[in-house]
N, CA, C and O atoms as a CHARMM CRD file, in Angstrom:
* protein
*
  356
    1    1 MET  N      0.84800  -1.18000   0.00000 PROA 1      0.00000
    2    1 MET  CA     0.00000   0.00000   0.00000 PROA 1      0.00000
    3    1 MET  C      0.89300   1.24200   0.00000 PROA 1      0.00000
    4    1 MET  O      1.93500   1.28000   0.65300 PROA 1      0.00000
    5    2 GLU  N      0.47100   2.21500  -0.72000 PROA 2      0.00000
    6    2 GLU  CA     1.22000   3.45600  -0.87300 PROA 2      0.00000
    7    2 GLU  C      1.09800   4.33700   0.37000 PROA 2      0.00000
    8    2 GLU  O      0.01600   4.47500   0.94100 PROA 2      0.00000
    9    3 VAL  N      2.21100   4.92500   0.77800 PROA 3      0.00000
   10    3 VAL  CA     2.22000   5.84500   1.91200 PROA 3      0.00000
   11    3 VAL  C      1.72200   7.20800   1.44400 PROA 3      0.00000
   12    3 VAL  O      2.07800   7.67100   0.36000 PROA 3      0.00000
   13    4 ILE  N      0.89200   7.84600   2.27200 PROA 4      0.00000
   14    4 ILE  CA     0.32600   9.15600   1.92800 PROA 4      0.00000
   15    4 ILE  C      1.41800  10.21500   2.08300 PROA 4      0.00000
   16    4 ILE  O      2.06200  10.28500   3.12900 PROA 4      0.00000
   17    5 PRO  N      1.63600  11.04500   1.04900 PROA 5      0.00000
   18    5 PRO  CA     2.65200  12.10000   1.14200 PROA 5      0.00000
   19    5 PRO  C      2.36100  13.06300   2.29400 PROA 5      0.00000
   20    5 PRO  O      1.20200  13.32000   2.61900 PROA 5      0.00000
   21    6 ILE  N      3.42100  13.59000   2.90700 PROA 6      0.00000
   22    6 ILE  CA     3.29800  14.45200   4.08100 PROA 6      0.00000
   23    6 ILE  C      2.44500  15.68900   3.80900 PROA 6      0.00000
   24    6 ILE  O      1.71300  16.12600   4.69700 PROA 6      0.00000
   25    7 GLU  N      2.51800  16.26400   2.61300 PROA 7      0.00000
   26    7 GLU  CA     1.72200  17.45000   2.29500 PROA 7      0.00000
   27    7 GLU  C      0.22800  17.13800   2.36500 PROA 7      0.00000
   28    7 GLU  O     -0.56500  17.95300   2.83700 PROA 7      0.00000
   29    8 ILE  N     -0.14100  15.97000   1.90000 PROA 8      0.00000
   30    8 ILE  CA    -1.54800  15.56000   1.93500 PROA 8      0.00000
   31    8 ILE  C     -1.96400  15.26200   3.37500 PROA 8      0.00000
   32    8 ILE  O     -3.08100  15.59500   3.77300 PROA 8      0.00000
   33    9 GLU  N     -1.08200  14.64000   4.16100 PROA 9      0.00000
   34    9 GLU  CA    -1.37900  14.38100   5.56900 PROA 9      0.00000
   35    9 GLU  C     -1.57400  15.68700   6.33100 PROA 9      0.00000
   36    9 GLU  O     -2.42700  15.76000   7.21500 PROA 9      0.00000
   37   10 ILE  N     -0.79600  16.72100   6.00200 PROA 10     0.00000
   38   10 ILE  CA    -0.93700  18.01500   6.67400 PROA 10     0.00000
   39   10 ILE  C     -2.31700  18.60700   6.38800 PROA 10     0.00000
   40   10 ILE  O     -2.96500  19.13000   7.29500 PROA 10     0.00000
   41   11 ILE  N     -2.76400  18.53000   5.14800 PROA 11     0.00000
   42   11 ILE  CA    -4.12100  18.99300   4.80500 PROA 11     0.00000
   43   11 ILE  C     -5.14200  18.19900   5.61300 PROA 11     0.00000
   44   11 ILE  O     -6.08800  18.76400   6.16100 PROA 11     0.00000
   45   12 GLY  N     -4.94400  16.89400   5.68200 PROA 12     0.00000
   46   12 GLY  CA    -5.83900  16.04200   6.46300 PROA 12     0.00000
   47   12 GLY  C     -5.82800  16.39700   7.94100 PROA 12     0.00000
   48   12 GLY  O     -6.87800  16.40700   8.58300 PROA 12     0.00000
   49   13 LEU  N     -4.64900  16.69000   8.49000 PROA 13     0.00000
   50   13 LEU  CA    -4.55400  17.05700   9.90300 PROA 13     0.00000
   51   13 LEU  C     -5.25200  18.38300  10.20000 PROA 13     0.00000
   52   13 LEU  O     -5.91100  18.52200  11.23000 PROA 13     0.00000
   53   14 VAL  N     -5.10900  19.35300   9.30200 PROA 14     0.00000
   54   14 VAL  CA    -5.79300  20.63900   9.49000 PROA 14     0.00000
   55   14 VAL  C     -7.31000  20.43600   9.42100 PROA 14     0.00000
   56   14 VAL  O     -8.04300  20.92400  10.28000 PROA 14     0.00000
   57   15 ALA  N     -7.77000  19.72300   8.41000 PROA 15     0.00000
   58   15 ALA  CA    -9.20800  19.44700   8.27200 PROA 15     0.00000
   59   15 ALA  C     -9.72300  18.66500   9.47900 PROA 15     0.00000
   60   15 ALA  O    -10.78300  18.97900  10.02100 PROA 15     0.00000
   61   16 ALA  N     -8.98500  17.66500   9.88900 PROA 16     0.00000
   62   16 ALA  CA    -9.38100  16.84100  11.03100 PROA 16     0.00000
   63   16 ALA  C     -9.43000  17.66700  12.30900 PROA 16     0.00000
   64   16 ALA  O    -10.33700  17.50300  13.12400 PROA 16     0.00000
   65   17 SER  N     -8.46300  18.54700  12.48400 PROA 17     0.00000
   66   17 SER  CA    -8.44000  19.39900  13.67800 PROA 17     0.00000
   67   17 SER  C     -9.67200  20.28900  13.73500 PROA 17     0.00000
   68   17 SER  O    -10.31200  20.40600  14.78000 PROA 17     0.00000
   69   18 LEU  N    -10.00200  20.91300  12.62000 PROA 18     0.00000
   70   18 LEU  CA   -11.15500  21.81800  12.58600 PROA 18     0.00000
   71   18 LEU  C    -12.46600  21.07500  12.82300 PROA 18     0.00000
   72   18 LEU  O    -13.29900  21.52500  13.61000 PROA 18     0.00000
   73   19 THR  N    -12.65300  19.95600  12.15900 PROA 19     0.00000
   74   19 THR  CA   -13.91500  19.23000  12.32000 PROA 19     0.00000
   75   19 THR  C    -14.02200  18.57900  13.69100 PROA 19     0.00000
   76   19 THR  O    -15.11500  18.48100  14.24800 PROA 19     0.00000
   77   20 THR  N    -12.90700  18.13800  14.23400 PROA 20     0.00000
   78   20 THR  CA   -12.92900  17.51400  15.55600 PROA 20     0.00000
   79   20 THR  C    -13.15300  18.54200  16.64800 PROA 20     0.00000
   80   20 THR  O    -13.97200  18.32700  17.54200 PROA 20     0.00000
   81   21 VAL  N    -12.44300  19.64800  16.58900 PROA 21     0.00000
   82   21 VAL  CA   -12.57500  20.69900  17.59800 PROA 21     0.00000
   83   21 VAL  C    -13.97200  21.31200  17.57700 PROA 21     0.00000
   84   21 VAL  O    -14.41600  21.86600  18.58200 PROA 21     0.00000
   85   22 SER  N    -14.66400  21.22200  16.45700 PROA 22     0.00000
   86   22 SER  CA   -16.01300  21.79400  16.37900 PROA 22     0.00000
   87   22 SER  C    -16.97800  21.12500  17.35900 PROA 22     0.00000
   88   22 SER  O    -18.02400  21.69700  17.66500 PROA 22     0.00000
   89   23 PHE  N    -16.65700  19.94200  17.85300 PROA 23     0.00000
   90   23 PHE  CA   -17.51500  19.25600  18.82300 PROA 23     0.00000
   91   23 PHE  C    -17.31100  19.76100  20.24700 PROA 23     0.00000
   92   23 PHE  O    -18.18700  19.58800  21.09400 PROA 23     0.00000
   93   24 VAL  N    -16.18100  20.37400  20.51600 PROA 24     0.00000
   94   24 VAL  CA   -15.86700  20.81200  21.87800 PROA 24     0.00000
   95   24 VAL  C    -16.91100  21.79200  22.43200 PROA 24     0.00000
   96   24 VAL  O    -17.33300  21.61600  23.57400 PROA 24     0.00000
   97   25 PRO  N    -17.34900  22.81600  21.68000 PROA 25     0.00000
   98   25 PRO  CA   -18.36800  23.71600  22.23800 PROA 25     0.00000
   99   25 PRO  C    -19.67500  22.99600  22.61000 PROA 25     0.00000
  100   25 PRO  O    -20.32400  23.35000  23.59400 PROA 25     0.00000
  101   26 GLN  N    -20.05300  21.98600  21.81800 PROA 26     0.00000
  102   26 GLN  CA   -21.28600  21.24200  22.13100 PROA 26     0.00000
  103   26 GLN  C    -21.11500  20.44000  23.41600 PROA 26     0.00000
  104   26 GLN  O    -22.00500  20.43100  24.26700 PROA 26     0.00000
  105   27 VAL  N    -19.99000  19.77400  23.55800 PROA 27     0.00000
  106   27 VAL  CA   -19.72200  19.01100  24.77800 PROA 27     0.00000
  107   27 VAL  C    -19.70200  19.95100  25.97800 PROA 27     0.00000
  108   27 VAL  O    -20.27800  19.64100  27.02100 PROA 27     0.00000
  109   28 TYR  N    -19.05200  21.08200  25.83600 PROA 28     0.00000
  110   28 TYR  CA   -18.97800  22.06200  26.92500 PROA 28     0.00000
  111   28 TYR  C    -20.37000  22.57900  27.29800 PROA 28     0.00000
  112   28 TYR  O    -20.69900  22.69600  28.47900 PROA 28     0.00000
  113   29 LYS  N    -21.17700  22.88500  26.29300 PROA 29     0.00000
  114   29 LYS  CA   -22.52500  23.40700  26.55500 PROA 29     0.00000
  115   29 LYS  C    -23.37300  22.37400  27.30500 PROA 29     0.00000
  116   29 LYS  O    -24.08100  22.71500  28.25200 PROA 29     0.00000
  117   30 ILE  N    -23.29800  21.13600  26.88200 PROA 30     0.00000
  118   30 ILE  CA   -24.06600  20.07400  27.55600 PROA 30     0.00000
  119   30 ILE  C    -23.57600  19.92200  28.99000 PROA 30     0.00000
  120   30 ILE  O    -24.38000  19.81100  29.91600 PROA 30     0.00000
  121   31 TRP  N    -22.27300  19.91600  29.17500 PROA 31     0.00000
  122   31 TRP  CA   -21.70000  19.76200  30.51000 PROA 31     0.00000
  123   31 TRP  C    -22.08300  20.94400  31.40600 PROA 31     0.00000
  124   31 TRP  O    -22.45700  20.75700  32.56400 PROA 31     0.00000
  125   32 LYS  N    -21.98800  22.14400  30.86700 PROA 32     0.00000
  126   32 LYS  CA   -22.26200  23.35700  31.65400 PROA 32     0.00000
  127   32 LYS  C    -23.74800  23.47900  32.00700 PROA 32     0.00000
  128   32 LYS  O    -24.09000  23.78700  33.14900 PROA 32     0.00000
  129   33 THR  N    -24.63400  23.23600  31.03000 PROA 33     0.00000
  130   33 THR  CA   -26.07800  23.39800  31.26900 PROA 33     0.00000
  131   33 THR  C    -26.71700  22.14800  31.86300 PROA 33     0.00000
  132   33 THR  O    -27.85000  22.19200  32.34400 PROA 33     0.00000
  133   34 LYS  N    -26.00200  21.05300  31.82800 PROA 34     0.00000
  134   34 LYS  CA   -26.53100  19.75700  32.28200 PROA 34     0.00000
  135   34 LYS  C    -27.81400  19.39900  31.53700 PROA 34     0.00000
  136   34 LYS  O    -28.74500  18.82600  32.10200 PROA 34     0.00000
  137   35 SER  N    -27.83400  19.75400  30.24800 PROA 35     0.00000
  138   35 SER  CA   -28.99300  19.45600  29.41100 PROA 35     0.00000
  139   35 SER  C    -28.53500  19.05000  28.01500 PROA 35     0.00000
  140   35 SER  O    -27.69600  19.70700  27.39800 PROA 35     0.00000
  141   36 ALA  N    -29.10500  17.96100  27.54100 PROA 36     0.00000
  142   36 ALA  CA   -28.84500  17.50400  26.18000 PROA 36     0.00000
  143   36 ALA  C    -30.16300  17.36000  25.43000 PROA 36     0.00000
  144   36 ALA  O    -30.29000  16.55300  24.51000 PROA 36     0.00000
  145   37 GLU  N    -31.13500  18.15800  25.84400 PROA 37     0.00000
  146   37 GLU  CA   -32.48800  18.06400  25.29800 PROA 37     0.00000
  147   37 GLU  C    -32.52600  18.23000  23.78200 PROA 37     0.00000
  148   37 GLU  O    -33.26900  17.52400  23.10100 PROA 37     0.00000
  149   38 SER  N    -31.74500  19.14300  23.25600 PROA 38     0.00000
  150   38 SER  CA   -31.81200  19.42100  21.82200 PROA 38     0.00000
  151   38 SER  C    -30.98000  18.45800  20.97600 PROA 38     0.00000
  152   38 SER  O    -30.92600  18.59500  19.75400 PROA 38     0.00000
  153   39 ILE  N    -30.34100  17.49900  21.61200 PROA 39     0.00000
  154   39 ILE  CA   -29.49300  16.53800  20.90200 PROA 39     0.00000
  155   39 ILE  C    -30.32300  15.31800  20.50800 PROA 39     0.00000
  156   39 ILE  O    -31.08600  14.79000  21.31700 PROA 39     0.00000
  157   40 SER  N    -30.17100  14.87900  19.27700 PROA 40     0.00000
  158   40 SER  CA   -30.84400  13.66800  18.79900 PROA 40     0.00000
  159   40 SER  C    -29.96300  12.45900  19.10400 PROA 40     0.00000
  160   40 SER  O    -28.86200  12.33700  18.56800 PROA 40     0.00000
  161   41 LEU  N    -30.45000  11.57000  19.96300 PROA 41     0.00000
  162   41 LEU  CA   -29.69000  10.37000  20.31400 PROA 41     0.00000
  163   41 LEU  C    -29.48200   9.48800  19.08500 PROA 41     0.00000
  164   41 LEU  O    -28.38500   8.96800  18.87600 PROA 41     0.00000
  165   42 ALA  N    -30.51300   9.31700  18.27900 PROA 42     0.00000
  166   42 ALA  CA   -30.38900   8.46600  17.08300 PROA 42     0.00000
  167   42 ALA  C    -29.31500   9.01000  16.14300 PROA 42     0.00000
  168   42 ALA  O    -28.50600   8.25100  15.60900 PROA 42     0.00000
  169   43 MET  N    -29.31200  10.31900  15.94600 PROA 43     0.00000
  170   43 MET  CA   -28.31400  10.92600  15.06000 PROA 43     0.00000
  171   43 MET  C    -26.90700  10.69600  15.59700 PROA 43     0.00000
  172   43 MET  O    -26.00900  10.32000  14.84300 PROA 43     0.00000
  173   44 PHE  N    -26.70900  10.92100  16.90400 PROA 44     0.00000
  174   44 PHE  CA   -25.36700  10.76400  17.45100 PROA 44     0.00000
  175   44 PHE  C    -24.93500   9.31000  17.48000 PROA 44     0.00000
  176   44 PHE  O    -23.74500   9.03200  17.33400 PROA 44     0.00000
  177   45 LEU  N    -25.85400   8.36900  17.66300 PROA 45     0.00000
  178   45 LEU  CA   -25.48500   6.95000  17.60000 PROA 45     0.00000
  179   45 LEU  C    -25.03600   6.57200  16.18900 PROA 45     0.00000
  180   45 LEU  O    -24.03700   5.87300  16.01900 PROA 45     0.00000
  181   46 MET  N    -25.77500   7.03400  15.18100 PROA 46     0.00000
  182   46 MET  CA   -25.37600   6.75900  13.79500 PROA 46     0.00000
  183   46 MET  C    -24.05300   7.43800  13.47200 PROA 46     0.00000
  184   46 MET  O    -23.18900   6.85400  12.81800 PROA 46     0.00000
  185   47 PHE  N    -23.90100   8.66900  13.93300 PROA 47     0.00000
  186   47 PHE  CA   -22.66600   9.40700  13.71700 PROA 47     0.00000
  187   47 PHE  C    -21.48900   8.67800  14.36200 PROA 47     0.00000
  188   47 PHE  O    -20.42700   8.55000  13.75300 PROA 47     0.00000
  189   48 PHE  N    -21.67700   8.20200  15.58900 PROA 48     0.00000
  190   48 PHE  CA   -20.63100   7.49400  16.32500 PROA 48     0.00000
  191   48 PHE  C    -20.19100   6.23400  15.57800 PROA 48     0.00000
  192   48 PHE  O    -18.99400   5.97600  15.44900 PROA 48     0.00000
  193   49 VAL  N    -21.14400   5.45900  15.09000 PROA 49     0.00000
  194   49 VAL  CA   -20.80100   4.25900  14.31900 PROA 49     0.00000
  195   49 VAL  C    -20.04600   4.64500  13.04500 PROA 49     0.00000
  196   49 VAL  O    -19.06400   3.99500  12.68500 PROA 49     0.00000
  197   50 GLY  N    -20.49900   5.69500  12.36600 PROA 50     0.00000
  198   50 GLY  CA   -19.79600   6.17000  11.17500 PROA 50     0.00000
  199   50 GLY  C    -18.36800   6.58600  11.48400 PROA 50     0.00000
  200   50 GLY  O    -17.45100   6.27200  10.72500 PROA 50     0.00000
  201   51 VAL  N    -18.17300   7.29100  12.59000 PROA 51     0.00000
  202   51 VAL  CA   -16.83000   7.71600  12.98900 PROA 51     0.00000
  203   51 VAL  C    -15.95000   6.50700  13.29200 PROA 51     0.00000
  204   51 VAL  O    -14.77700   6.47900  12.92200 PROA 51     0.00000
  205   52 LEU  N    -16.52100   5.51000  13.96700 PROA 52     0.00000
  206   52 LEU  CA   -15.74800   4.28700  14.23600 PROA 52     0.00000
  207   52 LEU  C    -15.31800   3.60600  12.94000 PROA 52     0.00000
  208   52 LEU  O    -14.19600   3.11000  12.83500 PROA 52     0.00000
  209   53 LEU  N    -16.21000   3.58600  11.95800 PROA 53     0.00000
  210   53 LEU  CA   -15.85900   2.98800  10.66600 PROA 53     0.00000
  211   53 LEU  C    -14.76900   3.80000   9.96400 PROA 53     0.00000
  212   53 LEU  O    -13.86100   3.22400   9.36400 PROA 53     0.00000
  213   54 TRP  N    -14.85300   5.15100  10.03500 PROA 54     0.00000
  214   54 TRP  CA   -13.78600   5.98900   9.47300 PROA 54     0.00000
  215   54 TRP  C    -12.46900   5.73900  10.19400 PROA 54     0.00000
  216   54 TRP  O    -11.40500   5.75800   9.57500 PROA 54     0.00000
  217   55 LEU  N    -12.53900   5.50500  11.50400 PROA 55     0.00000
  218   55 LEU  CA   -11.33300   5.20600  12.27500 PROA 55     0.00000
  219   55 LEU  C    -10.69200   3.91100  11.78600 PROA 55     0.00000
  220   55 LEU  O     -9.48300   3.85400  11.56500 PROA 55     0.00000
  221   56 VAL  N    -11.50200   2.88100  11.62000 PROA 56     0.00000
  222   56 VAL  CA   -10.98900   1.60300  11.11200 PROA 56     0.00000
  223   56 VAL  C    -10.39500   1.79100   9.72100 PROA 56     0.00000
  224   56 VAL  O     -9.31600   1.27500   9.43000 PROA 56     0.00000
  225   57 TYR  N    -11.08600   2.51800   8.87300 PROA 57     0.00000
  226   57 TYR  CA   -10.59300   2.80700   7.52700 PROA 57     0.00000
  227   57 TYR  C     -9.24900   3.53900   7.59200 PROA 57     0.00000
  228   57 TYR  O     -8.31200   3.18900   6.87400 PROA 57     0.00000
  229   58 GLY  N     -9.15900   4.55600   8.45500 PROA 58     0.00000
  230   58 GLY  CA    -7.91500   5.30300   8.61000 PROA 58     0.00000
  231   58 GLY  C     -6.76800   4.42200   9.05700 PROA 58     0.00000
  232   58 GLY  O     -5.63400   4.58700   8.60700 PROA 58     0.00000
  233   59 ILE  N     -7.06500   3.48500   9.94500 PROA 59     0.00000
  234   59 ILE  CA    -6.03300   2.53700  10.39100 PROA 59     0.00000
  235   59 ILE  C     -5.58500   1.65500   9.22800 PROA 59     0.00000
  236   59 ILE  O     -4.38900   1.44200   9.02900 PROA 59     0.00000
  237   60 PHE  N     -6.54400   1.14500   8.46700 PROA 60     0.00000
  238   60 PHE  CA    -6.20300   0.27400   7.33000 PROA 60     0.00000
  239   60 PHE  C     -5.35600   0.97700   6.27300 PROA 60     0.00000
  240   60 PHE  O     -4.43700   0.37700   5.71700 PROA 60     0.00000
  241   61 ILE  N     -5.65900   2.24500   5.99300 PROA 61     0.00000
  242   61 ILE  CA    -4.88500   2.94100   4.95700 PROA 61     0.00000
  243   61 ILE  C     -3.67400   3.67400   5.54600 PROA 61     0.00000
  244   61 ILE  O     -2.94800   4.37800   4.84400 PROA 61     0.00000
  245   62 LYS  N     -3.47900   3.48600   6.86400 PROA 62     0.00000
  246   62 LYS  CA    -2.32700   4.08800   7.55800 PROA 62     0.00000
  247   62 LYS  C     -2.31500   5.61300   7.48100 PROA 62     0.00000
  248   62 LYS  O     -1.27000   6.22500   7.25500 PROA 62     0.00000
  249   63 SER  N     -3.47800   6.21300   7.66800 PROA 63     0.00000
  250   63 SER  CA    -3.59800   7.67200   7.66000 PROA 63     0.00000
  251   63 SER  C     -3.57300   8.18100   9.09000 PROA 63     0.00000
  252   63 SER  O     -4.50800   7.96400   9.86100 PROA 63     0.00000
  253   64 VAL  N     -2.49200   8.86000   9.42900 PROA 64     0.00000
  254   64 VAL  CA    -2.34700   9.40500  10.77200 PROA 64     0.00000
  255   64 VAL  C     -3.46800  10.39400  11.07800 PROA 64     0.00000
  256   64 VAL  O     -4.06000  10.35300  12.15700 PROA 64     0.00000
  257   65 SER  N     -3.75800  11.28500  10.12800 PROA 65     0.00000
  258   65 SER  CA    -4.77900  12.30800  10.37200 PROA 65     0.00000
  259   65 SER  C     -6.14600  11.68800  10.60600 PROA 65     0.00000
  260   65 SER  O     -6.86100  12.11900  11.51000 PROA 65     0.00000
  261   66 MET  N     -6.52500  10.70500   9.83200 PROA 66     0.00000
  262   66 MET  CA    -7.83100  10.06500  10.00900 PROA 66     0.00000
  263   66 MET  C     -7.89500   9.29800  11.32800 PROA 66     0.00000
  264   66 MET  O     -8.92000   9.30500  12.01000 PROA 66     0.00000
  265   67 THR  N     -6.81100   8.64600  11.67700 PROA 67     0.00000
  266   67 THR  CA    -6.78900   7.85500  12.90000 PROA 67     0.00000
  267   67 THR  C     -6.89200   8.74600  14.13200 PROA 67     0.00000
  268   67 THR  O     -7.69700   8.48100  15.02500 PROA 67     0.00000
  269   68 ILE  N     -6.09300   9.78600  14.18300 PROA 68     0.00000
  270   68 ILE  CA    -6.11800  10.69200  15.33600 PROA 68     0.00000
  271   68 ILE  C     -7.45800  11.41300  15.42400 PROA 68     0.00000
  272   68 ILE  O     -8.08600  11.43800  16.48200 PROA 68     0.00000
  273   69 ALA  N     -7.89000  11.99200  14.32100 PROA 69     0.00000
  274   69 ALA  CA    -9.13300  12.77200  14.33000 PROA 69     0.00000
  275   69 ALA  C    -10.33300  11.92400  14.72000 PROA 69     0.00000
  276   69 ALA  O    -11.15700  12.35200  15.52800 PROA 69     0.00000
  277   70 ASN  N    -10.43800  10.74400  14.16300 PROA 70     0.00000
  278   70 ASN  CA   -11.60700   9.92200  14.44600 PROA 70     0.00000
  279   70 ASN  C    -11.55600   9.31000  15.83700 PROA 70     0.00000
  280   70 ASN  O    -12.60400   9.01700  16.41200 PROA 70     0.00000
  281   71 THR  N    -10.37300   9.11100  16.38900 PROA 71     0.00000
  282   71 THR  CA   -10.27100   8.67600  17.78400 PROA 71     0.00000
  283   71 THR  C    -10.80300   9.76400  18.70800 PROA 71     0.00000
  284   71 THR  O    -11.58800   9.48800  19.61500 PROA 71     0.00000
  285   72 ILE  N    -10.37500  10.99700  18.47400 PROA 72     0.00000
  286   72 ILE  CA   -10.82600  12.11900  19.30700 PROA 72     0.00000
  287   72 ILE  C    -12.31000  12.39400  19.08300 PROA 72     0.00000
  288   72 ILE  O    -13.05000  12.60400  20.04400 PROA 72     0.00000
  289   73 THR  N    -12.74800  12.39400  17.83400 PROA 73     0.00000
  290   73 THR  CA   -14.15700  12.65900  17.52900 PROA 73     0.00000
  291   73 THR  C    -15.05300  11.59000  18.14200 PROA 73     0.00000
  292   73 THR  O    -16.11400  11.91200  18.67700 PROA 73     0.00000
  293   74 ALA  N    -14.64800  10.32900  18.07400 PROA 74     0.00000
  294   74 ALA  CA   -15.43300   9.25300  18.69100 PROA 74     0.00000
  295   74 ALA  C    -15.53000   9.46200  20.19400 PROA 74     0.00000
  296   74 ALA  O    -16.58400   9.23100  20.78800 PROA 74     0.00000
  297   75 SER  N    -14.44000   9.89500  20.81000 PROA 75     0.00000
  298   75 SER  CA   -14.44900  10.15100  22.25200 PROA 75     0.00000
  299   75 SER  C    -15.42000  11.27600  22.60300 PROA 75     0.00000
  300   75 SER  O    -16.18600  11.16200  23.56000 PROA 75     0.00000
  301   76 LEU  N    -15.38800  12.35600  21.83400 PROA 76     0.00000
  302   76 LEU  CA   -16.31200  13.47800  22.08100 PROA 76     0.00000
  303   76 LEU  C    -17.76000  13.06600  21.83600 PROA 76     0.00000
  304   76 LEU  O    -18.65200  13.45600  22.58800 PROA 76     0.00000
  305   77 ALA  N    -17.99400  12.28800  20.79600 PROA 77     0.00000
  306   77 ALA  CA   -19.35600  11.81100  20.52100 PROA 77     0.00000
  307   77 ALA  C    -19.83800  10.90400  21.64600 PROA 77     0.00000
  308   77 ALA  O    -21.01200  10.94200  22.01600 PROA 77     0.00000
  309   78 MET  N    -18.93600  10.08600  22.19200 PROA 78     0.00000
  310   78 MET  CA   -19.31100   9.21900  23.31700 PROA 78     0.00000
  311   78 MET  C    -19.71300  10.04800  24.53800 PROA 78     0.00000
  312   78 MET  O    -20.64300   9.68300  25.25700 PROA 78     0.00000
  313   79 VAL  N    -19.02200  11.14800  24.77100 PROA 79     0.00000
  314   79 VAL  CA   -19.37500  12.02700  25.89500 PROA 79     0.00000
  315   79 VAL  C    -20.78400  12.58300  25.68600 PROA 79     0.00000
  316   79 VAL  O    -21.58700  12.61200  26.61800 PROA 79     0.00000
  317   80 ILE  N    -21.07900  13.02000  24.47600 PROA 80     0.00000
  318   80 ILE  CA   -22.41000  13.56700  24.17600 PROA 80     0.00000
  319   80 ILE  C    -23.47200  12.48300  24.34300 PROA 80     0.00000
  320   80 ILE  O    -24.52500  12.73700  24.93000 PROA 80     0.00000
  321   81 ILE  N    -23.21100  11.28600  23.83800 PROA 81     0.00000
  322   81 ILE  CA   -24.16200  10.17300  23.98400 PROA 81     0.00000
  323   81 ILE  C    -24.35000   9.82600  25.46200 PROA 81     0.00000
  324   81 ILE  O    -25.47300   9.59800  25.91400 PROA 81     0.00000
  325   82 TYR  N    -23.26200   9.79000  26.20100 PROA 82     0.00000
  326   82 TYR  CA   -23.33100   9.50200  27.63700 PROA 82     0.00000
  327   82 TYR  C    -24.25000  10.50000  28.34400 PROA 82     0.00000
  328   82 TYR  O    -25.15100  10.11000  29.08700 PROA 82     0.00000
  329   83 TYR  N    -24.01100  11.79300  28.10400 PROA 83     0.00000
  330   83 TYR  CA   -24.84000  12.81200  28.75200 PROA 83     0.00000
  331   83 TYR  C    -26.28700  12.75100  28.27200 PROA 83     0.00000
  332   83 TYR  O    -27.20400  12.98400  29.05900 PROA 83     0.00000
  333   84 LYS  N    -26.50200  12.44700  27.01500 PROA 84     0.00000
  334   84 LYS  CA   -27.87200  12.35700  26.50000 PROA 84     0.00000
  335   84 LYS  C    -28.61600  11.25300  27.23200 PROA 84     0.00000
  336   84 LYS  O    -29.77900  11.42100  27.59900 PROA 84     0.00000
  337   85 ILE  N    -27.95300  10.12700  27.44500 PROA 85     0.00000
  338   85 ILE  CA   -28.60000   8.99600  28.14100 PROA 85     0.00000
  339   85 ILE  C    -28.70400   9.28500  29.63700 PROA 85     0.00000
  340   85 ILE  O    -29.74300   9.03500  30.24800 PROA 85     0.00000
  341   86 LYS  N    -27.63700   9.80600  30.22300 PROA 86     0.00000
  342   86 LYS  CA   -27.61200  10.06300  31.66500 PROA 86     0.00000
  343   86 LYS  C    -28.61900  11.12500  32.08800 PROA 86     0.00000
  344   86 LYS  O    -29.31800  10.96200  33.08700 PROA 86     0.00000
  345   87 LEU  N    -28.69100  12.21100  31.32700 PROA 87     0.00000
  346   87 LEU  CA   -29.57500  13.32100  31.71400 PROA 87     0.00000
  347   87 LEU  C    -31.02900  13.07100  31.34600 PROA 87     0.00000
  348   87 LEU  O    -31.91800  13.73000  31.88400 PROA 87     0.00000
  349   88 LYS  N    -31.29000  12.13500  30.44200 PROA 88     0.00000
  350   88 LYS  CA   -32.65700  11.74900  30.04700 PROA 88     0.00000
  351   88 LYS  C    -33.58000  12.93500  29.83000 PROA 88     0.00000
  352   88 LYS  O    -34.65600  13.00800  30.42400 PROA 88     0.00000
  353   89 ASP  N    -33.16300  13.85800  28.98700 PROA 89     0.00000
  354   89 ASP  CA   -33.97800  15.04400  28.66900 PROA 89     0.00000
  355   89 ASP  C    -35.15600  14.65900  27.81100 PROA 89     0.00000
  356   89 ASP  O    -35.95700  15.51800  27.44000 PROA 89     0.00000
C-alpha cells in the first residue's frame, strides 16, 4: 500500500483538527447546562458508528490524520451520547 505524502497528511490534519474541535463547544454546553435536550440520540449513535468505521478505515490505509481525528471525535461523541442517556432530557 502506498504511503500518503506528508503534504496531503498536513491537509488532512488541518481538516481533522477543525472538524474535531467543532464538537468541543457542544460538549462544553451540555456539561455546563446539564442538558442535552436538543441533541438527537439516534443521530449521534449513527454518527458514532460512522466515525468508528472511518477510524478503522484510517487505520487500514495508515492515515495518521484520520486515525487521530476519528479517535478524538469518537471520544467526544461518546461524551455527548453519555450525557444524553444520563440526563434523560
